DSSP file (Angstrom, degrees, kcal/mol; ACC not computed):
  #  RESIDUE AA STRUCTURE BP1 BP2  ACC     N-H-->O    O-->H-N    N-H-->O    O-->H-N    TCO  KAPPA ALPHA  PHI   PSI    X-CA   Y-CA   Z-CA
    1    1 A M              0   0    0      0, 0.0     2,-0.3     0, 0.0    25,-0.1   0.000 360.0 360.0 360.0 146.5   63.5  154.5   90.2
    2    2 A R        -     0   0    0     23,-0.5    15,-1.3    26,-0.5     2,-0.4  -0.688 360.0-144.9 -98.8 152.2   60.9  156.7   91.6
    3    3 A Q  E     -A   16   0A   0     -2,-0.3     2,-0.3    13,-0.2    13,-0.2  -0.889  17.9-176.2-112.0 149.2   61.1  160.4   92.1
    4    4 A A  E     -A   15   0A   0     11,-1.3    11,-1.1    -2,-0.4     2,-0.4  -0.877  19.1-121.0-136.5 168.7   59.6  162.3   95.0
    5    5 A R  E     -A   14   0A   0     -2,-0.3   128,-0.6   128,-0.2     2,-0.4  -0.874  12.0-155.0-118.1 150.8   59.2  165.9   96.1
    6    6 A V  E     -AB  13 132A   0      7,-1.5     7,-1.3    -2,-0.4     2,-0.6  -0.978   2.5-164.3-120.1 131.9   60.4  167.7   99.2
    7    7 A V  E     +AB  12 131A   0    124,-0.6   124,-0.9    -2,-0.4     2,-0.4  -0.951  24.5 153.5-116.9 111.3   58.7  170.8  100.4
    8    8 A A  E >  S-A   11   0A   0      3,-1.5     3,-1.7    -2,-0.6   122,-0.1  -0.959  73.7 -15.7-141.9 119.4   60.8  172.6  102.9
    9    9 A M  T 3  S-     0   0    0    120,-0.4     3,-0.1    -2,-0.4   121,-0.1   0.845 125.0 -58.5  56.4  35.4   60.6  176.4  103.5
   10   10 A G  T 3  S+     0   0    0      1,-0.2     2,-0.5     0, 0.0    -1,-0.3   0.542 108.1 125.1  77.2   6.4   58.8  176.8  100.2
   11   11 A V  E <   -A    8   0A   0     -3,-1.7    -3,-1.5     2,-0.0     2,-0.6  -0.868  49.1-150.7-103.2 130.8   61.6  175.2   98.1
   12   12 A L  E     +A    7   0A   0     -2,-0.5     2,-0.3    -5,-0.2    -5,-0.2  -0.885  21.1 174.0-103.0 124.0   60.7  172.3   95.9
   13   13 A S  E     -A    6   0A   0     -7,-1.3    -7,-1.5    -2,-0.6     2,-0.5  -0.948  23.3-138.5-127.7 148.0   63.6  169.8   95.2
   14   14 A L  E     +A    5   0A   0     -2,-0.3     2,-0.4    -9,-0.2    -9,-0.2  -0.909  23.5 176.4-107.5 134.3   63.7  166.5   93.4
   15   15 A W  E     -A    4   0A   0    -11,-1.1   -11,-1.3    -2,-0.5     2,-0.2  -0.976  25.7-125.1-132.6 146.1   65.6  163.6   94.9
   16   16 A L  E >   -A    3   0A   0     -2,-0.4     3,-2.0   -13,-0.2   -13,-0.2  -0.599  26.7-115.8 -87.2 154.2   66.0  160.0   93.6
   17   17 A A  G >  S+     0   0    0    -15,-1.3     3,-1.4     1,-0.3    -1,-0.1   0.767 110.9  70.1 -60.4 -25.6   65.2  157.2   95.9
   18   18 A S  G 3  S+     0   0    0      1,-0.3    -1,-0.3   -16,-0.2     8,-0.0   0.555  77.7  80.5 -72.2  -4.9   68.8  156.0   95.8
   19   19 A S  G <  S+     0   0    0     -3,-2.0    -1,-0.3     6,-0.1    -2,-0.1   0.604  85.3  70.6 -76.7  -9.2   69.8  159.1   97.9
   20   20 A L  S <  S-     0   0    0     -3,-1.4     2,-0.1    -4,-0.1    12,-0.0  -0.850  81.6-127.1-107.4 143.1   68.7  157.3  101.1
   21   21 A P  S    S+     0   0    0      0, 0.0    -2,-0.1     0, 0.0     3,-0.0  -0.420  72.3  51.2 -74.1 163.1   70.4  154.3  102.7
   22   22 A G  S    S+     0   0    0     -2,-0.1     6,-0.1     6,-0.0    -2,-0.0  -0.895  89.1  31.7 118.1-142.0   68.3  151.3  103.4
   23   23 A P  S    S-     0   0    0      0, 0.0    -3,-0.1     0, 0.0     5,-0.1  -0.046  95.9 -78.3 -56.7 157.9   66.0  149.3  101.3
   24   24 A T    >   -     0   0    0      1,-0.1     3,-1.8     3,-0.1     4,-0.4  -0.214  39.3-118.2 -60.5 145.5   66.7  148.9   97.5
   25   25 A P  G >  S+     0   0    0      0, 0.0     3,-1.1     0, 0.0   -23,-0.5   0.796 110.9  63.0 -56.5 -31.9   65.8  152.0   95.4
   26   26 A A  G 3  S+     0   0    0      1,-0.2    -2,-0.1   -25,-0.1    -8,-0.0   0.746 108.6  42.1 -67.4 -20.7   63.3  150.0   93.3
   27   27 A R  G <  S+     0   0    0     -3,-1.8     2,-0.4    14,-0.0    -1,-0.2   0.385 105.6  74.9-104.1   2.5   61.2  149.4   96.5
   28   28 A V    <   -     0   0    0     -3,-1.1     2,-0.6    -4,-0.4   -26,-0.5  -0.955  53.7-162.3-127.1 132.0   61.4  152.8   98.0
   29   29 A A  E     -F   40   0B   0     11,-0.7    11,-2.2    -2,-0.4     2,-0.3  -0.958  36.3-176.2-102.7 125.3   59.7  156.1   97.2
   30   30 A A  E     -F   39   0B   0     -2,-0.6     2,-0.3     9,-0.2     9,-0.2  -0.851  30.5-172.9-131.8 156.7   61.8  158.7   99.0
   31   31 A Q  E     +F   38   0B   0      7,-2.4     7,-3.0    -2,-0.3     2,-0.3  -0.985  20.5 166.0-139.8 136.7   62.2  162.3   99.9
   32   32 A S  E     +F   37   0B   0     -2,-0.3     2,-0.3     5,-0.3     5,-0.3  -0.997   7.6 149.1-150.5 157.8   65.1  163.8  101.6
   33   33 A S  E >   -F   36   0B   0      3,-2.3     3,-1.7    -2,-0.3    -2,-0.0  -0.930  63.9 -78.4-165.0-179.5   66.8  167.1  102.4
   34   34 A D  T 3  S+     0   0    0      1,-0.3    28,-0.6    -2,-0.3     3,-0.1   0.765 126.5  63.2 -62.7 -22.7   68.9  168.7  105.1
   35   35 A Q  T 3  S-     0   0    0      1,-0.3    -1,-0.3    26,-0.2     2,-0.2   0.288 123.9 -79.5 -86.3  11.4   65.7  169.1  107.1
   36   36 A G  E <   -F   33   0B   0     -3,-1.7    -3,-2.3    25,-0.2     2,-0.3  -0.677  46.0-104.8 121.9-176.6   65.2  165.3  107.3
   37   37 A S  E     -FG  32  59B   0     22,-2.2    22,-2.5    -5,-0.3     2,-0.3  -0.983  16.7-164.8-150.1 159.7   64.0  162.5  105.1
   38   38 A I  E     +FG  31  58B   0     -7,-3.0    -7,-2.4    -2,-0.3     2,-0.3  -0.987  15.0 167.8-148.4 135.5   61.0  160.3  104.6
   39   39 A A  E     -FG  30  57B   0     18,-2.1    18,-3.4    -2,-0.3     2,-0.3  -0.995  24.6-135.1-152.5 142.8   60.6  157.1  102.5
   40   40 A F  E     -FG  29  56B   0    -11,-2.2   -11,-0.7    -2,-0.3    16,-0.2  -0.729   5.9-166.0 -93.6 147.1   58.2  154.2  102.1
   41   41 A A  E     - G   0  55B   0     14,-2.7    14,-1.8    -2,-0.3   -13,-0.2  -0.831  24.0-162.0-125.9  91.6   59.2  150.5  101.8
   42   42 A P        -     0   0    0      0, 0.0    12,-0.1     0, 0.0    96,-0.0  -0.257  26.7 -91.0 -74.9 160.8   56.0  148.9  100.5
   43   43 A P        -     0   0    0      0, 0.0     3,-0.1     0, 0.0    11,-0.0  -0.346  32.6-123.5 -65.5 152.8   55.3  145.1  100.7
   44   44 A E  S    S+     0   0    0      1,-0.2     2,-0.3    -3,-0.1     0, 0.0   0.899  89.8  14.9 -67.3 -40.3   56.4  143.1   97.7
   45   45 A R        -     0   0    0     93,-0.0     2,-0.4     2,-0.0    -1,-0.2  -0.987  61.0-168.6-137.1 145.8   53.0  141.7   97.0
   46   46 A L        -     0   0    0     93,-0.5    95,-2.6    -2,-0.3     2,-0.3  -1.000   7.0-171.9-132.8 133.4   49.4  142.5   98.0
   47   47 A F  B >   -j  141   0C   0     -2,-0.4     3,-2.1    93,-0.2    59,-0.2  -0.857  42.6 -74.4-118.9 158.4   46.4  140.3   97.4
   48   48 A E  T 3  S+     0   0    0     93,-1.9    59,-0.2    -2,-0.3     3,-0.1  -0.170 118.2  13.3 -49.3 139.2   42.7  141.1   97.9
   49   49 A D  T 3  S+     0   0    0     57,-2.6    -1,-0.3     1,-0.2     2,-0.1   0.491  91.1 146.1  69.1   7.1   41.7  141.1  101.6
   50   50 A D    <   -     0   0    0     -3,-2.1    56,-2.8    56,-0.2     2,-0.5  -0.470  41.3-149.2 -69.3 143.4   45.3  141.1  102.8
   51   51 A R  E     + H   0 105B   0     54,-0.2     2,-0.2    -2,-0.1    54,-0.2  -0.984  37.5 153.3-108.2 123.5   46.2  142.9  106.0
   52   52 A A  E     - H   0 104B   0     52,-2.2    52,-2.7    -2,-0.5     2,-0.4  -0.763  37.5-118.2-141.0-179.2   49.7  144.2  105.6
   53   53 A E  E     - H   0 103B   0     -2,-0.2     2,-0.4    50,-0.2    48,-0.0  -0.994   9.3-151.3-131.2 137.5   52.1  146.9  106.8
   54   54 A L  E     - H   0 102B   0     48,-2.6    48,-3.2    -2,-0.4     2,-0.5  -0.843  22.1-135.1 -93.4 141.5   54.0  149.6  104.9
   55   55 A Q  E     -GH  41 101B   0    -14,-1.8   -14,-2.7    -2,-0.4     2,-0.5  -0.866  15.8-163.1 -96.3 135.3   57.2  150.6  106.5
   56   56 A L  E     -GH  40 100B   0     44,-2.6    44,-2.4    -2,-0.5     2,-0.5  -0.977   4.7-156.4-118.1 119.0   57.8  154.3  106.6
   57   57 A L  E     -GH  39  99B   0    -18,-3.4   -18,-2.1    -2,-0.5     2,-0.5  -0.847  14.4-174.0 -99.6 124.0   61.5  155.3  107.2
   58   58 A V  E     -GH  38  98B   0     40,-2.9    40,-3.5    -2,-0.5   -20,-0.2  -0.973  21.6-169.1-126.9 124.4   61.9  158.7  108.8
   59   59 A Q  E     -G   37   0B   0    -22,-2.5   -22,-2.2    -2,-0.5     3,-0.1  -0.937  35.4-133.5-102.9 105.2   65.0  160.7  109.5
   60   60 A P        -     0   0    0      0, 0.0     3,-0.1     0, 0.0   -24,-0.1  -0.128  26.9 -90.2 -60.7 155.5   63.7  163.5  111.6
   61   61 A P    >   -     0   0    0      0, 0.0     3,-2.7     0, 0.0   -25,-0.2  -0.261  58.9 -80.2 -59.3 152.2   64.7  167.1  110.9
   62   62 A A  T 3  S+     0   0    0    -28,-0.6    61,-0.9     1,-0.3     3,-0.1  -0.330 119.9   4.2 -55.7 129.2   67.9  168.4  112.7
   63   63 A G  T 3  S+     0   0    0     59,-0.2     2,-0.8     1,-0.2    -1,-0.3   0.574  99.3 136.3  70.5   8.2   66.9  169.3  116.3
   64   64 A G    <   +     0   0    0     -3,-2.7    -1,-0.2     1,-0.2    58,-0.1  -0.787  15.5 156.6 -95.4 107.9   63.4  168.1  115.6
   65   65 A R        +     0   0    0     -2,-0.8     2,-0.5     1,-0.2    -1,-0.2   0.702  64.6  50.3 -99.2 -25.2   62.0  166.0  118.4
   66   66 A S        +     0   0    0     55,-0.2    55,-0.9    20,-0.1     2,-0.3  -0.952  63.3 139.8-120.7 136.1   58.3  166.5  117.7
   67   67 A F  E     -C  120   0A   0     -2,-0.5     2,-0.4    53,-0.2    53,-0.2  -0.966  38.3-127.1-158.5 166.6   56.5  166.0  114.4
   68   68 A L  E     -C  119   0A   0     51,-2.5    51,-2.4    -2,-0.3     2,-0.6  -0.987  11.8-154.4-124.0 131.4   53.3  164.6  113.0
   69   69 A L  E     -CD 118  85A   0     16,-2.8    16,-2.5    -2,-0.4     2,-0.5  -0.929  11.6-167.0-103.0 124.5   53.0  162.0  110.3
   70   70 A T  E     -CD 117  84A   0     47,-2.7    47,-2.1    -2,-0.6     2,-0.4  -0.956   6.0-171.5-113.7 127.2   49.8  162.2  108.3
   71   71 A L  E     +C  116   0A   0     12,-3.1     2,-0.3    -2,-0.5    45,-0.2  -0.914   8.4 168.9-120.3 144.0   48.9  159.3  106.0
   72   72 A R  E     -C  115   0A   0     43,-2.0    43,-3.1    -2,-0.4     2,-0.3  -0.993  23.2-135.2-152.6 148.4   46.2  158.9  103.5
   73   73 A G  E     -C  114   0A   0     -2,-0.3     2,-0.5    41,-0.2    41,-0.2  -0.739   8.6-155.3-102.1 152.7   45.2  156.6  100.7
   74   74 A E  E     +C  113   0A   0     39,-2.9    39,-2.4    -2,-0.3     2,-0.2  -0.985  63.4  24.2-128.8 119.3   43.9  157.5   97.3
   75   75 A G  S    S-     0   0    0     -2,-0.5     3,-0.1    37,-0.2    37,-0.1  -0.431  85.6 -93.7 110.8 169.2   41.8  155.0   95.4
   76   76 A T  S    S+     0   0    0     35,-0.3    31,-0.2    -2,-0.2    36,-0.1   0.512 103.1  80.2-100.8  -5.8   39.6  152.1   96.6
   77   77 A A  S    S+     0   0    0     34,-0.4    30,-1.8    30,-0.2    31,-1.2   0.821  98.2  33.6 -72.9 -30.7   42.1  149.2   96.4
   78   78 A V  E     -I  106   0B   0     28,-0.3     2,-0.5    29,-0.2    28,-0.2  -0.981  64.1-156.9-132.2 137.8   43.9  150.0   99.7
   79   79 A E  E     -I  105   0B   0     26,-2.7    26,-2.1    -2,-0.4     2,-0.7  -0.954  15.4-140.5-111.3 129.3   42.7  151.4  103.0
   80   80 A V  E     -I  104   0B   0     -2,-0.5    24,-0.2    24,-0.2    -7,-0.1  -0.807  14.7-162.4 -85.3 118.5   45.2  153.1  105.4
   81   81 A V  S    S+     0   0    0     22,-2.2     2,-0.5    -2,-0.7    -1,-0.2   0.875  76.1  34.3 -74.1 -38.6   44.0  151.9  108.9
   82   82 A R        -     0   0    0     21,-0.7    -1,-0.2     1,-0.1     3,-0.0  -0.962  63.1-175.8-124.5 117.0   45.8  154.6  110.9
   83   83 A G        +     0   0    0     -2,-0.5   -12,-3.1    -3,-0.1     2,-0.4   0.544  65.4  48.6 -93.7  -8.4   46.1  158.0  109.5
   84   84 A R  E     +D   70   0A   0    -14,-0.2     2,-0.3   -16,-0.0   -14,-0.2  -0.996  58.7 178.8-137.7 134.1   48.2  159.9  112.1
   85   85 A L  E     -D   69   0A   0    -16,-2.5   -16,-2.8    -2,-0.4    15,-0.0  -0.970   9.5-159.7-132.7 147.8   51.5  158.8  113.8
   86   86 A L    >   -     0   0    0     -2,-0.3     3,-2.3   -18,-0.2     4,-0.3  -0.738  41.6 -97.1-115.7 166.9   53.7  160.5  116.3
   87   87 A P  G >  S+     0   0    0      0, 0.0     3,-1.7     0, 0.0   -19,-0.1   0.841 122.6  63.3 -54.4 -33.6   57.4  159.8  117.1
   88   88 A S  G 3  S+     0   0    0      1,-0.3     5,-0.1     4,-0.0    -3,-0.0   0.656  92.7  65.0 -66.6 -14.0   56.3  157.6  120.0
   89   89 A D  G <  S+     0   0    0     -3,-2.3    12,-0.4     3,-0.1    -1,-0.3   0.500  78.9 111.0 -85.0  -4.8   54.6  155.3  117.5
   90   90 A A  S <  S-     0   0    0     -3,-1.7     3,-0.4    -4,-0.3    10,-0.2  -0.284  81.5-118.3 -67.1 155.0   58.0  154.3  115.9
   91   91 A V  S    S+     0   0    0      8,-3.2     2,-0.4     1,-0.3    -1,-0.1   0.931 109.5   8.2 -56.8 -46.4   59.3  150.8  116.4
   92   92 A D  S >  S-     0   0    0      7,-0.3     3,-1.1     1,-0.1    -1,-0.3  -0.910  70.5-160.6-138.3 108.1   62.3  152.3  118.2
   93   93 A A  T 3  S+     0   0    0     -3,-0.4     5,-0.1    -2,-0.4    -1,-0.1   0.675  92.3  51.0 -65.4 -17.5   61.9  156.1  118.9
   94   94 A E  T 3  S+     0   0    0     -4,-0.1    -1,-0.3     3,-0.1     4,-0.1   0.646  89.0  99.5 -93.4 -16.9   65.7  156.4  119.4
   95   95 A A  S <  S-     0   0    0     -3,-1.1    -3,-0.1     4,-0.1    -5,-0.0  -0.323  73.4-116.3 -70.7 151.4   66.8  154.7  116.2
   96   96 A R  S    S+     0   0    0      1,-0.2     2,-0.2     2,-0.1   -37,-0.1  -0.979 103.5  31.5-132.6 121.5   67.8  156.6  113.1
   97   97 A P  S    S-     0   0    0      0, 0.0     2,-0.3     0, 0.0   -38,-0.2   0.573  99.6-134.8 -71.2 157.2   66.2  156.4  110.7
   98   98 A M  E     -H   58   0B   0    -40,-3.5   -40,-2.9    -2,-0.2     2,-0.5  -0.593  15.1-143.9 -77.2 140.8   63.0  155.8  112.7
   99   99 A V  E     -H   57   0B   0     -7,-0.3    -8,-3.2    -2,-0.3     2,-0.4  -0.937  15.2-171.3-112.4 126.4   60.8  152.9  111.4
  100  100 A F  E     -H   56   0B   0    -44,-2.4   -44,-2.6    -2,-0.5     2,-0.7  -0.938  16.2-143.4-114.6 137.9   57.0  153.2  111.5
  101  101 A R  E     -H   55   0B   0    -12,-0.4   -46,-0.2    -2,-0.4    -2,-0.0  -0.906  16.0-163.0-100.7 115.5   54.7  150.3  110.7
  102  102 A V  E     -H   54   0B   0    -48,-3.2   -48,-2.6    -2,-0.7     2,-0.2  -0.875  13.3-138.8-102.9 110.3   51.7  151.6  108.8
  103  103 A P  E     +H   53   0B   0      0, 0.0   -22,-2.2     0, 0.0   -21,-0.7  -0.482  28.1 174.7 -72.7 136.4   48.8  149.1  108.8
  104  104 A I  E     -HI  52  80B   0    -52,-2.7   -52,-2.2   -24,-0.2     2,-0.4  -0.930  22.3-146.8-135.3 159.6   46.9  148.8  105.6
  105  105 A V  E     -HI  51  79B   0    -26,-2.1   -26,-2.7    -2,-0.3     2,-1.0  -0.998  15.8-137.2-128.4 127.9   44.1  146.6  104.2
  106  106 A A  E     - I   0  78B   0    -56,-2.8   -57,-2.6    -2,-0.4   -28,-0.3  -0.755  25.0-179.7 -83.1 105.3   43.9  145.6  100.6
  107  107 A R        -     0   0    0    -30,-1.8     2,-0.3    -2,-1.0   -29,-0.2   0.788  56.7 -24.5 -81.2 -29.9   40.1  146.0   99.9
  108  108 A G  S    S-     0   0    0    -31,-1.2    -1,-0.2   -60,-0.1    32,-0.1  -0.985  81.1 -60.5-171.4 171.0   40.1  145.0   96.2
  109  109 A R  S    S+     0   0    0     -2,-0.3     2,-0.3    -3,-0.1    32,-0.2  -0.312  84.5  63.0 -64.4 147.5   42.0  144.5   93.0
  110  110 A G  E    S- E   0 140A   0     30,-2.3    30,-3.3   -33,-0.1     2,-0.4  -0.897  81.4 -56.4 138.3-165.0   43.5  147.7   91.5
  111  111 A V  E     + E   0 139A   0     -2,-0.3   -34,-0.4    28,-0.2     2,-0.3  -0.924  42.9 177.9-119.9 140.3   46.0  150.4   92.1
  112  112 A A  E     - E   0 138A   0     26,-2.5    26,-3.2    -2,-0.4     2,-0.4  -0.978  20.4-137.9-138.6 152.9   46.1  152.8   95.0
  113  113 A L  E     -CE  74 137A   0    -39,-2.4   -39,-2.9    -2,-0.3     2,-0.5  -0.901  11.6-159.2-106.3 140.1   48.4  155.6   96.1
  114  114 A V  E     -CE  73 136A   0     22,-2.4    22,-2.0    -2,-0.4     2,-0.3  -0.990  11.3-163.6-118.9 126.3   49.5  156.1   99.7
  115  115 A H  E     -CE  72 135A   0    -43,-3.1   -43,-2.0    -2,-0.5     2,-0.4  -0.838   5.6-168.8-109.6 144.2   50.7  159.5  100.7
  116  116 A A  E     -CE  71 134A   0     18,-2.8    18,-2.2    -2,-0.3     2,-0.4  -0.994   1.5-172.4-130.7 140.9   52.7  160.5  103.8
  117  117 A Q  E     -CE  70 133A   0    -47,-2.1   -47,-2.7    -2,-0.4     2,-0.5  -0.994   7.9-159.2-134.1 127.9   53.4  164.0  105.1
  118  118 A L  E     -CE  69 132A   0     14,-3.1    14,-2.3    -2,-0.4     2,-0.4  -0.921  11.5-176.8-103.2 126.1   55.7  164.9  107.9
  119  119 A T  E     +CE  68 131A   0    -51,-2.4   -51,-2.5    -2,-0.5     2,-0.3  -0.993  28.8 108.3-122.7 131.2   55.1  168.3  109.5
  120  120 A G  E     -CE  67 130A   0     10,-2.3    10,-2.6    -2,-0.4     2,-0.4  -0.856  58.1 -76.0-169.0-157.9   57.4  169.5  112.3
  121  121 A W  E     - E   0 129A   0    -55,-0.9     2,-0.6    -2,-0.3     8,-0.2  -0.963  16.6-150.1-130.2 142.9   60.2  171.9  113.2
  122  122 A S  E     - E   0 128A   0      6,-2.6     6,-1.6    -2,-0.4     2,-0.6  -0.963  25.4-175.0-109.3 114.2   63.9  172.1  112.6
  123  123 A C  E     + E   0 127A   0    -61,-0.9     4,-0.2    -2,-0.6    -2,-0.0  -0.927  29.8 124.2-120.9 112.0   65.5  173.8  115.5
  124  124 A E  S    S-     0   0    0      2,-1.8     3,-0.1    -2,-0.6    -1,-0.1   0.336  96.1 -16.3-120.8 -97.2   69.2  174.7  115.6
  125  125 A D  S    S+     0   0    0      1,-0.2     2,-0.3    -2,-0.0    -2,-0.1   0.898 144.7   6.8 -74.1 -42.3   69.9  178.4  116.3
  126  126 A T  S    S-     0   0    0     -4,-0.1    -2,-1.8     2,-0.0     2,-0.4  -0.894  84.7-111.8-131.6 164.0   66.3  179.3  115.4
  127  127 A C  E     + E   0 123A   0     -2,-0.3     2,-0.3    -4,-0.2    -4,-0.2  -0.778  32.0 177.9-100.0 142.6   63.3  177.1  114.6
  128  128 A R  E     - E   0 122A   0     -6,-1.6    -6,-2.6    -2,-0.4     2,-0.1  -0.996  33.5-103.1-141.9 147.9   61.6  176.8  111.2
  129  129 A A  E     - E   0 121A   0     -2,-0.3  -120,-0.4    -8,-0.2     2,-0.4  -0.410  35.0-165.4 -69.6 141.0   58.7  174.8  110.0
  130  130 A V  E     - E   0 120A   0    -10,-2.6   -10,-2.3  -122,-0.1     2,-0.4  -0.996   9.0-175.5-130.6 134.3   59.5  171.7  107.9
  131  131 A T  E     -BE   7 119A   0   -124,-0.9  -124,-0.6    -2,-0.4     2,-0.4  -0.993   3.6-177.4-129.4 125.2   57.2  169.7  105.7
  132  132 A L  E     -BE   6 118A   0    -14,-2.3   -14,-3.1    -2,-0.4     2,-0.4  -0.964   6.1-172.8-120.1 139.6   58.3  166.5  103.9
  133  133 A E  E     + E   0 117A   0   -128,-0.6     2,-0.3    -2,-0.4   -16,-0.2  -0.968  10.8 160.7-133.1 147.9   56.1  164.5  101.6
  134  134 A T  E     - E   0 116A   0    -18,-2.2   -18,-2.8    -2,-0.4     2,-0.3  -0.969  11.6-167.2-153.4 164.7   56.3  161.2   99.8
  135  135 A S  E     - E   0 115A   0     -2,-0.3     2,-0.3   -20,-0.2   -20,-0.2  -0.979   3.9-158.3-150.6 161.1   53.9  158.7   98.2
  136  136 A T  E     - E   0 114A   0    -22,-2.0   -22,-2.4    -2,-0.3     2,-0.5  -0.984  18.2-126.6-140.9 151.6   54.0  155.2   96.9
  137  137 A T  E     - E   0 113A   0     -2,-0.3     2,-0.4   -24,-0.2   -24,-0.2  -0.862  23.4-164.8-100.2 130.0   51.9  153.2   94.4
  138  138 A L  E     - E   0 112A   0    -26,-3.2   -26,-2.5    -2,-0.5     2,-0.5  -0.945   4.9-156.5-116.3 136.3   50.5  149.9   95.6
  139  139 A R  E     - E   0 111A   0     -2,-0.4     2,-0.5   -28,-0.2   -93,-0.5  -0.952   5.3-158.3-112.6 127.3   49.0  147.2   93.2
  140  140 A V  E     - E   0 110A   0    -30,-3.3   -30,-2.3    -2,-0.5   -93,-0.2  -0.921  11.9-163.0-107.5 125.0   46.5  144.8   94.6
  141  141 A A  B     -j   47   0C   0    -95,-2.6   -93,-1.9    -2,-0.5     2,-0.1  -0.611  29.8 -90.8-103.2 162.7   46.1  141.5   92.7
  142  142 A A        -     0   0    0     -2,-0.2    -1,-0.1   -95,-0.2     3,-0.1  -0.466  52.5 -99.7 -67.6 143.8   43.4  138.9   92.8
  143  143 A R        -     0   0    0     -2,-0.1    -1,-0.1     1,-0.1     3,-0.1  -0.484  44.6-109.6 -65.5 131.2   44.1  136.1   95.3
  144  144 A P        -     0   0    0      0, 0.0     2,-0.1     0, 0.0    -1,-0.1  -0.304  36.1-101.4 -63.2 146.2   45.5  133.1   93.5
  145  145 A A              0   0    0      1,-0.1    -3,-0.0    -3,-0.1     0, 0.0  -0.433 360.0 360.0 -66.9 139.3   43.2  130.1   93.3
  146  146 A S              0   0    0     -2,-0.1    -1,-0.1    -3,-0.1    -3,-0.0   0.468 360.0 360.0 -95.7 360.0   44.1  127.4   95.8
């Protein structure tokens, strides 16, 4: 199981991936708190030159209608094609959790990290800034000989 960190109002908490409903814990790197949650569901296999999608599952903060998702890759094995997403980019903007399809390209063999950060507001009686972060490790293998 993977551990992830949540940064909300300057408090750092650790949560296990099994704290979220949805895909199996072994396939998900997750962060959650009362201010919302964010989790990756990476593809099972990646080969060189593959074009694929990561699923990003987002439970928006309470009362949070607007937020920005910022994505970035670390390493040369995987390229994140689109680095910023808005709620309108979700598969279904009304569904909870919201599902985002993040296009990636496997550039070469190796390991890469993909990071996601949600920045937005949690508004109930008063509004406060919320930041959620998560990351996942992707392994790109050589394409099998045909």
